[in-house]
C-alpha positions as CSV (number, residue, x, y, z in Angstrom):
1,X,0.0,-0.1,0.0
2,X,1.4,3.5,-0.9
3,X,2.2,5.4,1.9
4,X,0.3,8.5,3.0
5,X,3.4,10.8,2.4
6,X,3.6,9.5,-0.9
7,X,0.0,10.2,-1.7
8,X,0.5,13.8,-0.8
9,X,3.2,13.8,-2.7
10,X,1.2,13.0,-5.8
11,X,-0.8,16.3,-5.3
12,X,-0.3,19.1,-7.9
13,X,2.7,21.1,-6.6
14,X,1.0,24.6,-6.4
15,X,-1.7,22.8,-3.9
16,X,1.0,21.7,-1.5
17,X,3.0,25.2,-2.0
18,X,2.8,27.2,1.1
19,X,3.0,30.3,-0.8
20,X,-0.3,29.4,-2.5
21,X,-1.7,28.3,0.7
22,X,-0.9,31.5,2.3
23,X,-2.4,33.2,-0.6
24,X,-5.5,31.3,-0.4
25,X,-5.9,32.0,3.4
26,X,-5.5,35.8,2.9
27,X,-8.0,35.9,-0.1
28,X,-10.6,33.4,0.6
29,X,-12.9,35.4,2.4
30,X,-12.6,38.5,0.2
31,X,-12.6,37.5,-3.5
32,X,-15.4,36.1,-5.5
33,X,-15.5,33.2,-7.7
34,X,-14.3,34.9,-10.9
35,X,-11.7,37.0,-9.1
36,X,-10.3,33.9,-7.6
37,X,-10.1,32.1,-11.2
38,X,-8.4,35.3,-12.6
39,X,-6.0,35.5,-9.7
40,X,-5.3,31.8,-9.8
41,X,-4.5,31.7,-13.4
42,X,-2.3,34.8,-13.1
43,X,-0.4,33.2,-10.3
44,X,0.2,29.9,-11.8
45,X,1.7,31.4,-14.9
46,X,3.7,33.9,-12.7
47,X,5.0,31.0,-10.9
48,X,5.5,28.7,-13.9
49,X,7.7,31.4,-15.5
50,X,9.7,32.1,-12.4
51,X,10.3,28.6,-11.1
52,X,10.6,26.7,-14.3
53,X,14.1,26.8,-15.5
54,X,15.2,27.0,-18.9
55,X,16.0,23.9,-21.1
56,X,19.6,24.5,-21.2
57,X,19.8,25.4,-17.5
58,X,21.9,23.4,-15.4
59,X,20.4,20.5,-13.1
60,X,19.2,20.9,-9.7
61,X,22.1,18.4,-8.7
62,X,24.5,21.1,-10.3
63,X,22.9,23.9,-8.6
64,X,23.5,22.1,-5.1
65,X,20.2,20.6,-4.4
66,X,18.2,23.8,-4.6
67,X,14.6,23.2,-5.7
68,X,13.7,26.8,-6.5
69,X,15.7,29.7,-7.9
70,X,14.1,32.0,-5.4
71,X,13.7,32.2,-1.8
72,X,10.1,31.8,-0.7
73,X,10.3,35.0,1.2
74,X,11.0,36.8,-2.1
75,X,7.6,35.2,-3.5
76,X,5.8,36.4,-0.2
77,X,7.3,39.9,-1.1
78,X,5.8,39.6,-4.5
79,X,2.3,38.6,-3.6
80,X,2.2,41.3,-0.8
81,X,2.8,43.9,-3.7
82,X,-0.7,43.5,-4.9
83,X,-2.4,42.0,-1.7
84,X,-3.4,44.6,0.8
85,X,-3.2,44.0,4.6
86,X,-6.8,43.0,4.9
87,X,-6.2,40.4,2.3
88,X,-8.0,41.9,-0.5
89,X,-6.2,41.9,-3.8
90,X,-5.3,45.2,-5.0
91,X,-7.1,46.6,-8.1
92,X,-9.9,43.6,-8.0
93,X,-13.4,44.4,-7.4
94,X,-15.9,42.1,-5.9
95,X,-18.5,40.2,-8.0
96,X,-21.1,42.7,-7.4
97,X,-18.7,45.6,-7.9
98,X,-17.6,44.1,-11.2
99,X,-21.1,43.7,-12.5
100,X,-21.9,47.2,-11.5
101,X,-18.9,48.8,-13.1
102,X,-19.1,46.6,-16.3
103,X,-22.2,44.5,-17.0
104,X,-20.6,42.8,-19.9
105,X,-20.6,39.0,-19.7
106,X,-17.6,37.2,-19.3
107,X,-16.3,33.8,-20.3
108,X,-14.7,31.0,-18.5
109,X,-11.1,32.3,-20.1
110,X,-11.8,35.6,-18.6
111,X,-12.6,37.5,-22.1
112,X,-15.7,39.5,-22.7
113,X,-18.4,37.9,-24.4
114,X,-19.6,40.3,-27.4
115,X,-22.9,39.2,-29.0
116,X,-23.1,39.8,-32.8
117,X,-26.6,41.0,-33.9
118,X,-28.4,38.6,-36.0
119,X,-28.9,41.0,-38.9
120,X,-25.3,40.9,-39.5
121,X,-24.8,44.7,-39.0
122,X,-21.6,44.2,-36.7
123,X,-19.1,47.0,-36.3
124,X,-16.0,47.0,-34.2
125,X,-15.8,48.6,-30.9
126,X,-15.2,52.5,-30.9
127,X,-11.8,52.3,-29.8
128,X,-10.7,49.7,-32.2
129,X,-12.3,51.3,-35.1
130,X,-10.5,54.4,-33.9
131,X,-7.1,52.6,-33.9
132,X,-7.8,51.1,-37.4
133,X,-8.8,54.6,-38.6
134,X,-5.4,56.0,-37.6
135,X,-3.2,53.4,-39.1
136,X,-5.3,53.9,-42.2
137,X,-4.6,57.4,-42.6
138,X,-2.5,58.4,-45.4
139,X,1.1,59.7,-45.2
140,X,2.8,63.0,-46.6
141,X,1.5,63.6,-50.1
142,X,3.8,62.2,-52.8
143,X,4.3,63.4,-56.4
144,X,5.0,62.1,-59.5
145,X,8.5,63.8,-60.4
146,X,8.4,62.6,-63.9
147,X,5.0,64.6,-64.2
148,X,6.2,67.5,-62.1
149,X,9.6,67.8,-64.6
150,X,7.4,67.9,-67.6
151,X,5.1,70.5,-66.4
152,X,7.7,72.8,-65.5
153,X,9.5,72.4,-68.8
154,X,6.3,73.1,-70.5
155,X,5.5,76.1,-68.3
156,X,8.8,77.5,-69.0
157,X,8.5,76.8,-72.8
158,X,5.1,78.5,-73.0
159,X,6.5,81.5,-70.9
160,X,9.5,81.7,-73.5
161,X,7.1,83.0,-76.0
162,X,3.8,83.4,-74.4
163,X,1.9,85.1,-77.2
164,X,2.6,82.3,-79.9
165,X,2.7,79.4,-77.5
166,X,0.0,79.7,-74.9
167,X,-3.2,77.6,-75.2
168,X,-6.4,79.6,-75.6
169,X,-7.8,80.9,-72.3
170,X,-4.5,80.6,-70.3
171,X,-3.3,83.8,-68.8
172,X,0.4,84.6,-68.0
173,X,-0.4,85.0,-64.4
174,X,-1.9,81.6,-64.2
175,X,0.9,79.9,-66.0
176,X,3.5,81.8,-63.8
177,X,1.5,80.8,-60.6
178,X,1.3,76.8,-62.0
179,X,5.1,77.0,-62.6
180,X,5.9,78.4,-59.2
181,X,3.8,75.7,-57.3
182,X,5.5,73.0,-59.1
183,X,8.8,74.1,-58.5
184,X,8.0,74.4,-54.8
185,X,6.7,70.9,-54.8
186,X,9.7,69.5,-57.0
187,X,12.5,71.3,-54.8
188,X,10.8,71.6,-51.7
189,X,10.8,75.4,-51.3
190,X,8.5,77.9,-49.5
191,X,6.1,80.0,-51.7
192,X,8.0,82.9,-50.3
193,X,11.7,81.8,-51.2
194,X,10.7,80.8,-54.8
195,X,8.7,84.2,-55.4
196,X,12.3,85.7,-54.4
197,X,14.3,83.7,-56.7
198,X,11.8,84.3,-59.5
199,X,11.6,87.9,-59.3
200,X,15.4,88.0,-59.8
201,X,15.6,85.3,-62.3
202,X,12.3,85.0,-64.4
203,X,14.0,83.4,-67.3
204,X,16.8,81.4,-65.3
205,X,14.6,80.0,-62.4
206,X,15.2,76.4,-63.1
207,X,19.0,76.9,-63.6
208,X,19.1,78.8,-60.3
209,X,17.2,76.2,-58.0
210,X,19.0,73.3,-59.8
211,X,22.6,75.0,-59.0
212,X,21.2,75.2,-55.5
213,X,20.9,71.4,-55.3
214,X,24.5,71.2,-56.1
215,X,27.4,71.6,-53.6
216,X,29.9,74.1,-54.5
217,X,33.8,73.2,-55.1
218,X,35.8,72.9,-51.9
219,X,38.4,75.7,-52.0
220,X,41.3,76.5,-49.7
221,X,43.2,79.5,-49.3
222,X,47.0,79.6,-48.7
223,X,48.6,81.3,-46.0
224,X,51.4,83.2,-47.5
225,X,52.7,84.2,-44.0
226,X,54.1,80.6,-43.9
227,X,54.3,79.0,-47.2
228,X,53.7,79.6,-51.1
229,X,51.0,78.4,-53.1
230,X,52.9,76.0,-55.3
231,X,54.7,74.6,-52.1
232,X,51.5,73.8,-50.5
233,X,50.0,72.4,-53.6
234,X,52.8,69.9,-54.1
235,X,52.7,68.9,-50.4
236,X,48.9,68.2,-50.7
237,X,49.2,66.2,-53.9
238,X,51.7,63.9,-52.4
239,X,49.2,63.3,-49.7
240,X,46.6,62.2,-52.5
241,X,44.6,65.4,-52.9
242,X,43.5,66.3,-56.3
243,X,43.5,70.2,-56.7
244,X,44.1,73.0,-59.0
245,X,44.8,76.8,-58.7
246,X,41.9,79.0,-58.3
247,X,42.4,81.0,-61.3
248,X,42.5,83.7,-62.8
249,X,41.2,85.9,-60.3
250,X,42.8,84.6,-57.1
251,X,46.8,84.1,-56.3
252,X,46.2,82.3,-53.2
253,X,43.3,80.0,-53.7
254,X,43.3,76.4,-54.5
255,X,40.2,74.2,-55.6
256,X,39.8,70.8,-54.4
257,X,38.3,68.0,-56.5
258,X,39.0,64.9,-54.3
259,X,41.1,64.1,-51.2
260,X,42.4,60.8,-49.9
261,X,42.9,62.6,-46.5
262,X,40.7,64.6,-44.5
263,X,41.5,68.4,-45.3
264,X,41.1,69.9,-41.9
265,X,43.6,67.3,-40.3
266,X,46.7,67.2,-42.4
267,X,50.1,68.3,-41.0
268,X,49.9,71.4,-43.4
269,X,46.6,72.5,-42.0
270,X,47.6,72.0,-38.3
271,X,50.7,74.0,-38.9
272,X,48.5,76.9,-40.4
273,X,49.8,76.5,-44.2
274,X,45.9,77.0,-45.3
275,X,42.5,77.4,-44.3
276,X,39.3,75.9,-45.7
277,X,37.5,79.1,-47.1
278,X,34.9,79.6,-49.8
279,X,35.9,81.3,-53.0
280,X,33.5,84.0,-52.4
281,X,34.7,84.6,-48.8
282,X,37.7,85.9,-50.4
283,X,36.2,88.4,-52.5
284,X,35.4,91.0,-49.8
285,X,39.0,91.2,-48.7
286,X,40.1,91.5,-52.1
287,X,38.0,94.4,-52.5
288,X,39.0,96.0,-49.3
289,X,42.8,96.0,-50.6
290,X,44.4,96.4,-47.2
291,X,47.7,97.7,-47.1
292,X,50.8,97.1,-44.9
293,X,50.9,99.4,-41.7
294,X,47.3,100.4,-42.0
295,X,44.6,100.2,-39.1
296,X,41.8,97.9,-40.1
297,X,38.5,97.0,-38.5
298,X,36.8,93.6,-39.3
299,X,33.4,94.2,-37.4
300,X,31.9,90.9,-37.9
301,X,34.8,88.8,-37.9
302,X,34.1,85.2,-36.6
303,X,35.4,82.5,-37.3
304,X,38.5,84.5,-38.9
305,X,38.9,83.5,-42.5
306,X,38.6,87.2,-43.7
307,X,40.6,88.4,-40.6
308,X,43.5,86.2,-41.4
309,X,43.5,87.0,-45.1
310,X,43.7,90.8,-44.1
311,X,46.7,89.8,-41.8
312,X,48.4,88.1,-44.7
313,X,47.8,91.0,-47.3
314,X,49.2,93.3,-44.4
315,X,52.2,91.0,-44.1
316,X,51.4,91.0,-40.3
317,X,52.2,94.6,-40.0
318,X,49.8,97.5,-38.8
319,X,46.9,96.6,-36.6
320,X,43.7,94.7,-37.1
321,X,40.5,95.0,-34.5
322,X,38.7,91.7,-35.4
323,X,35.2,92.0,-33.4
324,X,32.2,89.7,-33.0
325,X,29.4,89.9,-30.6
326,X,29.3,86.3,-30.1
327,X,32.0,85.2,-27.3
328,X,31.9,81.4,-28.5
329,X,32.5,82.4,-32.0
330,X,35.5,84.8,-31.1
331,X,37.0,81.8,-29.6
332,X,37.0,80.2,-32.9
333,X,38.5,83.5,-34.4
334,X,41.2,83.6,-31.8
335,X,42.2,79.8,-32.4
336,X,42.4,80.5,-36.3
337,X,44.6,83.5,-35.7
338,X,47.0,81.6,-33.4
339,X,47.2,78.6,-36.1
340,X,47.7,80.7,-38.9
341,X,50.5,82.7,-37.2
342,X,48.6,86.1,-37.1
343,X,50.3,88.6,-34.8
344,X,48.8,92.0,-35.5
345,X,45.1,91.1,-34.6
346,X,43.2,92.3,-31.4
347,X,39.9,90.1,-31.0
348,X,37.1,92.0,-29.4
349,X,33.7,91.0,-28.2
350,X,31.3,94.2,-28.7
351,X,27.9,94.9,-30.3
352,X,29.1,96.0,-33.6
353,X,26.2,98.7,-33.7
354,X,28.1,100.6,-30.8
355,X,31.6,99.9,-31.8
356,X,32.2,103.5,-32.8
357,X,31.5,104.4,-29.1
358,X,34.7,102.3,-28.4
359,X,37.1,103.0,-31.3
360,X,37.1,105.0,-34.6
361,X,39.4,106.4,-37.1
362,X,40.2,103.3,-39.0
363,X,41.7,103.4,-42.6
364,X,39.5,100.7,-43.7
365,X,36.4,98.7,-42.3
366,X,35.0,95.3,-43.6
367,X,31.6,94.5,-42.7
368,X,30.6,91.2,-43.7
369,X,27.1,91.5,-42.2
370,X,24.7,89.0,-40.8
371,X,22.1,87.9,-43.4
372,X,19.1,85.6,-44.5
373,X,21.6,83.3,-46.2
374,X,19.7,83.1,-49.5
375,X,22.9,82.8,-51.4
376,X,24.0,79.6,-49.7
377,X,21.1,77.3,-49.9
378,X,23.4,74.6,-51.2
379,X,25.1,74.6,-47.6
380,X,22.0,75.2,-45.8
381,X,18.9,73.8,-47.4
382,X,16.7,74.7,-44.4
383,X,16.7,78.3,-46.0
384,X,14.3,76.9,-48.5
385,X,11.5,76.7,-46.0
386,X,12.7,78.3,-42.6
387,X,12.7,82.1,-43.8
388,X,10.0,84.3,-43.5
389,X,9.3,87.7,-44.8
390,X,9.6,88.8,-41.0
391,X,13.0,87.3,-40.8
392,X,14.5,89.2,-43.8
393,X,13.1,92.4,-42.5
394,X,14.9,91.9,-39.1
395,X,18.1,91.3,-40.9
396,X,17.7,94.5,-43.2
397,X,17.2,96.5,-40.2
398,X,20.3,95.0,-38.1
399,X,22.3,95.6,-41.7
400,X,21.4,99.3,-41.9
401,X,22.3,99.7,-38.2
402,X,25.5,97.8,-38.9
403,X,26.6,99.7,-41.8
404,X,26.0,103.4,-40.4
405,X,28.1,102.2,-37.4
406,X,30.8,101.0,-39.8
407,X,31.0,104.2,-41.6
408,X,31.2,106.2,-38.3
409,X,34.2,104.0,-37.3
410,X,36.1,104.8,-40.5
411,X,38.0,108.1,-40.9
412,X,37.3,110.6,-43.6
413,X,38.8,109.4,-47.0
414,X,38.7,105.9,-45.6
415,X,37.1,102.8,-47.2
416,X,34.1,100.6,-46.1
417,X,33.4,97.2,-47.7
418,X,29.8,95.8,-47.3
419,X,29.2,92.2,-48.1
420,X,26.5,89.6,-47.3
421,X,25.9,85.8,-48.6
422,X,22.5,86.9,-49.8
423,X,21.0,87.7,-52.9
424,X,17.8,89.7,-51.9
425,X,17.7,93.4,-53.2
426,X,16.6,94.7,-49.7
427,X,19.7,93.3,-47.9
428,X,22.1,94.4,-50.7
429,X,21.3,97.7,-52.8
430,X,18.5,98.5,-50.4
431,X,21.1,98.7,-47.4
432,X,23.5,100.6,-49.6
433,X,21.1,103.2,-50.9
434,X,20.2,103.6,-47.3
435,X,23.8,104.7,-46.4
436,X,24.1,106.8,-49.2
437,X,21.2,109.0,-47.9
438,X,22.4,109.0,-44.2
439,X,26.0,109.6,-44.6
440,X,28.4,111.2,-46.8
441,X,30.1,108.5,-48.8
442,X,30.2,107.3,-52.6
443,X,30.3,104.1,-54.1
444,X,33.7,103.0,-55.6
445,X,34.7,100.2,-57.9
446,X,35.8,97.0,-56.3
447,X,37.8,95.6,-59.3
448,X,36.0,92.3,-59.0
449,X,34.5,90.3,-61.8
450,X,30.6,89.3,-61.5
451,X,27.3,90.7,-62.1
452,X,26.8,94.3,-61.6
453,X,24.4,95.6,-58.9
454,X,21.0,96.7,-59.7
455,X,20.1,100.3,-60.3
456,X,16.5,99.6,-60.3
457,X,14.3,96.7,-59.3
458,X,10.6,96.1,-59.4
459,X,9.8,100.0,-59.2
460,X,12.7,100.6,-56.8
461,X,15.4,103.2,-58.0
462,X,19.0,103.3,-56.7
463,X,22.1,105.4,-57.5
464,X,23.3,105.0,-61.0
465,X,26.6,104.1,-59.4
466,X,25.1,101.1,-57.9
467,X,26.4,99.2,-60.9
468,X,29.9,99.3,-59.3
469,X,28.7,96.9,-56.7
470,X,29.2,93.2,-57.6
471,X,26.8,90.2,-57.4
472,X,27.8,86.7,-57.7
473,X,25.5,83.6,-58.4
474,X,25.8,79.7,-58.2
475,X,24.4,79.2,-61.4
476,X,26.6,81.7,-63.3
477,X,29.6,81.7,-61.3
478,X,29.9,78.5,-59.5
479,X,30.3,79.9,-56.1
480,X,28.0,80.8,-53.4
481,X,25.4,83.8,-54.1
482,X,27.2,86.9,-52.5
483,X,27.1,90.7,-52.7
484,X,30.1,93.1,-52.5
485,X,29.9,96.9,-52.4
486,X,32.6,99.3,-51.8
487,X,32.1,102.9,-50.0
488,X,34.5,105.8,-49.5
489,X,33.8,108.2,-46.6
490,X,33.8,111.7,-47.7
491,X,33.5,113.6,-44.5
């Protein structure tokens, strides 16, 4: 006959487990039958997942004879997490409370029983239907690029000879509007920005937006304080850099086509033999034409490309006051001056609009003014959509204040060069026209290549000498969009 102990051992493990007996004692008087089933099912699944070792786990013998991976006290603590001091399970309602709270009938497995109507007009519950609706919502609109390109070409063809090519009933305004909408969709421009470009280049609009999709060539400027251009070129060629002189207008520039080494980490770069600088950024310094021994102000100098170019043209003589309102950017300016071996420069952190109160009487002043960046879309595509009309107006206001301060910092007979990386008329010819009206200055030749400045634009009329200013465009000169004007202070 089998002993009583052996009979007891045949009971299901959970019935003889003291933790489950403990829970049963604590909850017997407080739980209804439905809650007991739910809790029992939950604890059994939890106990199996905790106590059942994985298939590849070591045997109990190898574990030292321990029959459980956790101490019983740990399981009691786990049970206490959802059983309060009165023995009632936290978060569980009594049968009466459940029925009052949710009268939906429950099945034996604990799931709700939803009866479908006999007429077949069954719909999912509201929350399920809502989730399905959200997942079925369409994503951002997509466009057929082939169709857009064809419509753009057709619109440009019609506008090229509107009288003979326009279909009956189509107005020029409607054709232009359709073209600009297609360009906005095709190249991801805001309507404001595409309008600015179209006003400037009505016949070249496609070339302009295409040029803005292409990166400009990488250019570097030789530091003649430390080396010669031909020596630098040979050293970089030996390191696997494919380059050419930036001819014919620059004697110190090199254009880089490809490189097997990072240009910002070569021994020549670290030694200050060259600096990475856009071709158009060299133009304002060339227009300024500083002479050795002069006193120069670079009003918005950071990160130092133009300042160090001025220093090498002055052969490290005279004095340069390089100012920037941003202290963090001024640190980069100072670092470049040290690396390039510039010793005639004082770095300042002042508001350029008030610099004339600090110091004046400079022979030449360079003002590379903050702007909207409409000429450097290839470098910063966010300009396409993140520039508002208010942003441009604020830039114009700041530029006017800065150019008046720059003139006041210059001595009589001195020169002021104003430049921006914007192509809008308001930020360029408009600011120069303001300076001509507010101070005794005149426009001078810049001796640069490029397109002439506008003497009139969309009903605005400027000084006839505005054609001495120079404009640079990506689609014509393969440089960033830029504007340079040179003024002479008369009194």
